[in-house]
C-alpha positions in Angstrom: -13.0 42.2 16.0 -10.6 40.6 18.5 -7.5 38.9 17.1 -5.8 35.6 17.9 -2.6 33.9 17.0 -2.7 31.1 14.5 -0.3 29.2 12.1 -1.5 29.2 8.5 -0.4 27.0 5.6 0.2 29.4 2.7 0.6 26.6 0.0 1.6 23.0 -0.2 5.2 22.1 0.6 7.8 21.7 3.3 6.9 23.1 6.7 9.7 25.8 6.8 8.5 27.1 3.5 4.7 27.1 3.9 3.8 27.5 7.6 3.6 31.0 9.0 2.5 32.5 12.3 -0.1 35.3 11.8 -2.8 37.2 13.6 -6.3 36.5 12.4 -9.8 37.4 13.6 -10.9 35.4 16.6 -14.0 33.3 15.7 -17.4 34.5 16.9 -19.6 31.6 17.8 -23.0 31.3 16.2 -26.1 30.6 18.2 -25.6 26.9 18.1 -21.8 27.0 18.6 -19.3 27.2 21.5 -16.0 29.1 21.4 -13.1 27.0 22.8 -9.9 28.4 24.0 -7.4 25.8 22.8 -4.9 24.7 25.4 -3.3 21.9 23.4 -3.4 20.4 19.9 -1.4 17.9 18.0 0.4 17.3 14.7 -0.7 14.1 13.1 -0.5 12.3 9.8 -3.7 14.1 8.6 -2.1 17.5 9.0 1.0 16.3 7.2 -1.0 14.8 4.4 -2.8 18.1 3.8 0.3 20.2 4.1 2.2 18.0 1.6 -0.8 17.1 -0.6 0.4 13.6 0.2 -1.1 11.5 -2.7 -0.4 10.5 -6.2 -2.3 10.2 -9.5 -6.1 10.7 -9.5 -6.2 10.8 -5.7 -4.0 13.9 -5.7 -6.4 15.7 -8.1 -9.3 14.7 -5.8 -7.5 16.1 -2.8 -6.8 19.4 -4.6 -10.5 19.6 -5.5 -11.6 18.9 -1.9 -8.9 20.8 0.0 -7.9 23.6 -2.4 -6.0 23.6 -5.7 -2.9 25.7 -4.9 -3.2 25.8 -1.1 -5.5 24.5 1.7 -8.8 26.2 1.5 -8.9 26.1 5.3 -5.5 27.7 6.0 -5.3 26.9 9.7 -4.4 23.2 10.0 -4.8 21.1 13.1 -7.4 18.5 13.7 -7.2 17.4 17.3 -7.7 19.8 20.3 -8.3 20.1 24.0 -9.4 23.3 25.6 -11.9 25.3 27.7 -15.2 26.7 26.6 -15.1 30.5 27.0 -18.3 31.5 25.2 -21.6 29.8 24.2 -24.2 30.7 21.7 -27.7 31.3 23.0 -29.1 28.0 21.6 -26.4 25.9 23.3 -27.9 23.6 26.0 -25.3 20.9 26.9 -22.2 23.0 27.6 -21.3 25.7 30.1 -18.5 28.3 30.4 -15.5 26.6 31.9 -16.2 23.1 30.6 -13.0 21.3 29.6 -13.4 19.5 26.3 -11.5 17.5 23.7 -12.2 16.4 20.2 -11.5 16.9 16.5 -12.3 19.6 14.0 -12.5 17.3 11.0 -12.1 18.7 7.5 -12.7 22.2 9.0 -9.3 22.0 10.7 -8.4 25.1 12.7 -6.8 23.7 15.8 -3.4 25.3 15.4 -4.8 28.5 16.8 -5.7 30.0 20.1 -9.4 29.6 19.6 -11.9 27.5 17.6 -15.6 27.7 17.2 -17.4 24.4 17.2 -21.1 23.5 16.7 -22.6 22.0 19.9 -23.2 18.7 18.0 -19.7 18.7 16.7 -17.1 15.9 17.3 -16.1 16.9 20.8 -17.1 16.2 24.4 -15.9 16.8 27.9 -12.4 15.6 28.4 -11.4 12.9 30.9 -11.4 14.3 34.4 -7.9 12.9 35.1 -6.3 13.9 31.9 -4.1 16.9 31.3 -4.9 19.0 28.3 -1.8 17.6 26.5 -3.0 14.1 27.2 -6.5 14.9 26.1 -5.2 16.4 22.8 -3.3 13.1 22.2 -6.4 10.9 22.5 -8.9 11.7 19.6 -7.0 11.3 16.3 -5.3 7.9 16.9 -8.1 6.6 19.1 -10.9 7.6 16.7 -9.1 6.1 13.7 -8.3 2.9 15.5 -11.9 2.4 16.7 -13.3 3.1 13.3 -11.0 0.7 11.4 -11.2 -2.1 14.0 -15.0 -1.9 14.1 -15.0 -1.9 10.3 -13.0 -5.2 10.5 -15.6 -6.7 12.8 -13.6 -6.9 15.9 -16.7 -6.7 18.2 -18.0 -9.9 16.6 -14.9 -12.0 17.3 -14.0 -13.9 20.5 -10.4 -13.4 21.6 -9.3 -12.4 18.1 -5.7 -12.6 17.0 -4.7 -9.3 15.6 -1.4 -8.1 14.0 -0.8 -4.4 14.1 1.7 -3.0 11.6 3.2 0.4 12.6 2.5 -0.2 16.2 4.4 2.8 17.6 2.6 5.5 15.6 -0.4 7.4 17.1 -2.9 5.1 15.4 -0.8 2.0 16.1 -0.5 2.6 19.8 -4.2 3.4 20.0 -5.1 0.3 18.0 -3.1 -1.9 20.5 -5.2 -0.5 23.3 -8.5 -0.7 21.6 -7.7 -4.3 20.5 -6.9 -5.1 24.1 -10.2 -3.7 25.2 -11.8 -6.2 22.9 -9.8 -9.0 24.6 -7.6 -9.5 21.5 -4.3 -11.3 21.3 -2.0 -8.6 19.8 1.1 -9.0 17.8 2.8 -5.7 17.2 5.2 -4.9 14.3 7.6 -2.0 14.8 11.2 -1.1 14.6 13.7 -2.5 17.2 13.9 1.1 18.6 10.2 1.1 19.4 9.8 -2.3 21.0 10.1 -1.1 24.6 7.2 1.3 24.0 5.0 -1.6 22.8 6.0 -3.8 25.7 5.0 -1.0 28.0 1.5 -1.3 26.6 1.4 -4.9 27.7 2.2 -6.5 24.3 4.4 -9.6 24.6 4.5 -10.6 21.0 6.6 -8.1 19.1 8.1 -8.4 15.7 10.9 -6.0 14.7 10.6 -5.4 11.0 14.2 -4.2 10.8 15.4 -7.6 12.1 13.0 -10.1 10.4 10.2 -10.4 7.8 7.0 -10.0 9.8 5.1 -11.9 7.0 7.0 -15.1 7.6 5.9 -16.0 11.1 3.9 -19.0 10.0 0.9 -17.7 12.0 -2.5 -16.6 10.8 -4.4 -13.7 12.2 -8.1 -12.7 12.3 -7.3 -9.1 11.5 -4.1 -7.5 10.0 -4.2 -3.8 10.5 -1.7 -1.6 8.7 -1.9 1.7 10.7 0.6 3.6 8.6 -0.2 2.6 5.0 3.2 1.2 4.2 2.4 -2.5 3.4 -0.2 -4.2 1.3 -2.7 -7.0 1.3 -0.6 -8.9 -1.2 2.5 -8.7 1.0 0.5 -9.8 4.0 -1.2 -12.7 2.3 0.8 -15.3 4.2 -0.8 -14.0 7.4 -4.4 -14.3 6.2 -6.8 -17.2 6.2 -9.9 -17.3 4.2 -11.9 -15.5 6.9 -9.2 -12.9 7.9 -9.7 -9.2 7.4 -6.9 -6.9 6.1 -7.4 -3.2 6.8 -5.2 -0.2 6.1 -5.4 3.5 6.6 -4.0 3.8 3.1 -7.5 3.2 1.6 -8.3 6.8 2.5 -11.8 5.8 3.6 -13.3 8.6 5.7 -13.5 7.5 9.3 -17.0 8.2 10.5 -17.0 10.4 13.6 -19.4 9.5 16.4 -19.4 11.0 19.9 -19.6 7.4 21.3 -16.0 7.0 20.1 -14.9 9.9 22.3 -17.0 8.7 25.2 -15.2 5.3 25.0 -11.8 6.9 24.9 -12.7 9.1 27.9 -14.0 6.1 29.9 -11.0 4.0 29.1 -8.6 6.8 30.1 -10.5 7.5 33.3 -10.4 3.9 34.4 -6.7 3.6 33.7 -6.9 1.1 30.8 -5.9 3.6 28.0 -2.8 5.8 27.9 -2.1 8.9 26.0 1.2 8.1 24.3 3.1 11.4 23.8 6.5 11.5 22.1 7.3 15.3 22.2 5.6 18.5 23.1 6.1 21.8 21.2 4.7 25.3 21.5 2.6 26.9 18.8 5.7 29.0 18.0 7.6 25.8 17.3 5.0 24.3 14.9 7.5 24.2 12.0 9.8 22.1 14.1 7.0 19.9 15.1 6.1 19.2 11.5 9.7 18.7 10.6 9.9 16.0 13.3 6.8 14.3 12.1 8.2 14.4 8.6 11.2 12.3 9.7 8.9 9.3 10.3 10.5 8.6 13.6 7.8 9.8 16.0 6.5 7.4 18.6 2.9 8.1 19.5 1.7 11.7 19.4 3.4 15.0 18.8 1.5 17.5 21.0 1.3 21.3 20.6 1.0 23.4 23.7 -1.0 26.5 22.8 -1.9 28.1 26.2 -0.7 27.6 29.7 
């Protein structure tokens, strides 16, 4: 069988101790699958959470049960990808050789490799026509997560809602800003002083720097408070909430439902110029350890992209 390069996670721990470049069998697509040559991927909080088994107490045991007790059951991490279809199963109807696509592999992971096989009905679709592969790989994780949580909070039912986004310069935070703006929201962004220019560049005028002031003491109320990094709490944010406000956080570990309509929205917004792919740094697959180390610092702004093929 043909081989491909991939980075595997040999156990839970620090990136320099557990990530290893290897050669593995290239996937062979089933009748209902396509084989995608991955051009770009990303390292996001989901990858880090799996590599570090980032949880405590009962949740940590549950994660071990789901992901693998001593190491990830699916050793090749990587959720987001963008690439080119190079082979199709005989039952595939909607895709052709050469189609450029982007999406997410979900709990299957596998995007930190040269190829991935995906079922035709999987969470991927044709990439934006005007996006580079690096930009396309930066879209799905943050965008999908932001869409899911803001819809869960009922944003579509609100008229010109006031929304506070905590952690506004992360991949989910920057996506949440743009999805909220799509819904005609008045956005207040909370980030560090170092990140405020990035937020201003997305058209947000109301920025609170948490390293200069207490964001909970603005005296304002918001329809939705969205913690995109899981580092605050509803109790702390109580001064920002009215009786009808919604507090949402990625820390509740709810499984964001994947629908192709989410990807279609991201593609449409990117193609019409109202959504940006916010990329902090680009690494190669050979530099995946360094990419994880950088994400571990907690200083990334937007997305860390992995270039896998030229």
